[in-house]
N, C-alpha and C positions, 0 to 999 in steps of 0.2 A: 544479269552481268555481274561478274565478280569484281570486287574492289581490290585495287593494287595500290601500294603505298610507296611513294618516293620519300626518303628520309634524308635530309641534308642539314647537318648541324655545323655551325661555325666552329672550326677547330676540332670537331669530332665529338662533341658531348652527346651522350645518350641519356635522355631524361625520361623518367616515368612519373606520372602523377600518383597520388595516394591510392587511387583505385586500380593501379597497375597498368593504365593505358599510357601509351607514349604521347608526349607533347610534340607540338610543332611538326605535325605530319600532314602531307598533302595526298589527297585521293586522286591518283591518276596513273595511267601507264606512262612510262618515262623513256625518252630518248635523250641521252646526255651526250652532247657532241662538243669537241674542241674545248674541253675544260683544261685548266691549269691550276694545280694545287701545289703550294710550297709551304715550307715550315713556317709556323708562326710561334712567337715566344709566348707560351702559356704554361702556367705551373700545373694545371690540372689536365690530365689526359682523358680523352673520351674513348668511345668504342672504336671509332675509325673516322677518317675524314668524311666518308659517306657511309651511312648505314641503311640497309634495306630490311624490311620485315613484311612478309606476305606480298612481295612485289614482283613486277615484271619490268625489267629495265635493260637498256643497252648503253654501254659506255663506249663512245666512238671517238677515235683520234684525240685522245686526252692524255695529259701528262700529270703524274703525281711524283713530287720530289720532296724528300726529307720529311714526310708525314710520319709522326711517331705517336702511336696511341695504344690503349690497353689491350685490345683484341687484335686488330690488324692495323697496319699503318695507314692503308688507303681505303680499302673496301671491306665491309662486313655485311653478310647476308644470312638470314635465317627464316624459319617458318614458311617453307615451301616456296621461296622466291625462285625466280628464273632470271639469271643474270648473264648477259652477253658482253664480253669485253673485246673490242675490235680495234686493231691498228693503234694501240696505245702504248705508253711507256711508264714504267714504275722504277724509280731510281732512288737509292739511299733511304728507303722507308724502313720503319721498325715497328714491330708489334709483339704482343705476348704469345700469340699463335697465328702464324701467317704474317711474315714481314710486310707483304703488300696486300694480300687478299686472304680472308677467312670466310668460308661458307660452311654452314651447318644446316642439315635437313633441307637442302636446296639444290638447284641445278646450276651448273656453271659451264659456259662455253667460251673458250678463248681462241682468238685467231689473229695472227699477224702482230703479236704483242711482245715487247721486250721487258724482262725483269732483270735489273742490273743492280748488284750490290745492295740487296735488301737483307735485313737481319731479323730473325725471330728469336725471342728469348726462350721460346719453347720449340714447337715443331713447325716445319715448312718455311724455309727462308724466303721463298717467293710466294708460294700459295699453300694454305692448309685447307683440306676439304674433309669434313667428317659427316658421315651419313648423307653423302651427296647422292641424289637420285640419278643424275646424269653428270658426268665430268668428261669434257672433251677439250683437248688442247691441240691446235693445228698451227703449223708454220710460225712457231714462236720461239723465243730464245730465253733460256734461264742461264744467266751469266754471273758468276762470282757472288752467289747468295749464300747465307750462312744460317744454320739452325742447329738445335740439339739433335733432331732426327729429320732426315729429308732436307738436305741443304737447299735444293731447288724446290721440291714439292713433297708434301706429306699427304697421304690418302688413307683413310680408315673407314671401313664399313660403307662402301659405296655400292650403288646399283650396278654400274658398269663404267669403266674408264677407257678412254680412247686417246692415244697420243700418236700423232701423225706428223712426220717431217719437222720435228723440232730439234733445236740445238741446245745441248746441255754442256756448259764449259765452266770449269773452275769453281764449281759449287762445293761447299764444305759442310759436313755434318760432324758435330763434336762427338756423336756416338755412331750412328749407322745411317747408311743411305745417302752418300755424298750428293748424288743427283736426285734420287727419288726413293722414298720410302712408301711402300704400298702394302696394306694388310687387310684381310677380310673383304677383298674386292676383286672381281674378275675384270679382265680388260685386254687391250691390244696395244703393243708398242711397235709401230711400223715406220721404217725409214727415218729413225731418229739418229742423231750424231751425239756421242758421248765422249768428252775429252777432259782429262785432268780433274775429274771429280773425286772427292776423297771423303771417306768416313774414318774418323780417328780411332774408333774402338773396333 
């Protein structure tokens, strides 16, 4: 049986020991339900409020408010993780790439979730996905998020992306892709609603 890791750091610190292994990690499959994260006064930013590495996890009916970290405000996943986000809300979060969520070399499935007023200092105001094996977003809302590229969502080098019955409203990209920036990735955009999204360049 494969080992999966759930990584939860107070305030989002991402620590490695001298031999390169992560500290404070728990070996388990994870179901995270009805969580609530809010901004804490800390000088040092971590990777994200919750960070996953080589993990399989579900975030269900959870709320992330004003989490501000170096990679993503709320969730960061890498190393072939499989992350599901269901019926959750991300509001006023901020990150370096992915205002709310940043996934790299992993799979991400989102359903029934709202991303409101999140800000990325780089790409993906709501979500940034790079080298994602699977990216699926259903029945969700990207509202008034801001980034350099991909005000709502930034996607690069994915296996396949599927966007079904989502609402994209008022997202802003300082360069391109007010609602969505997608490159080097095939996919389907079906029955989505786009309104008042803007790229400034």
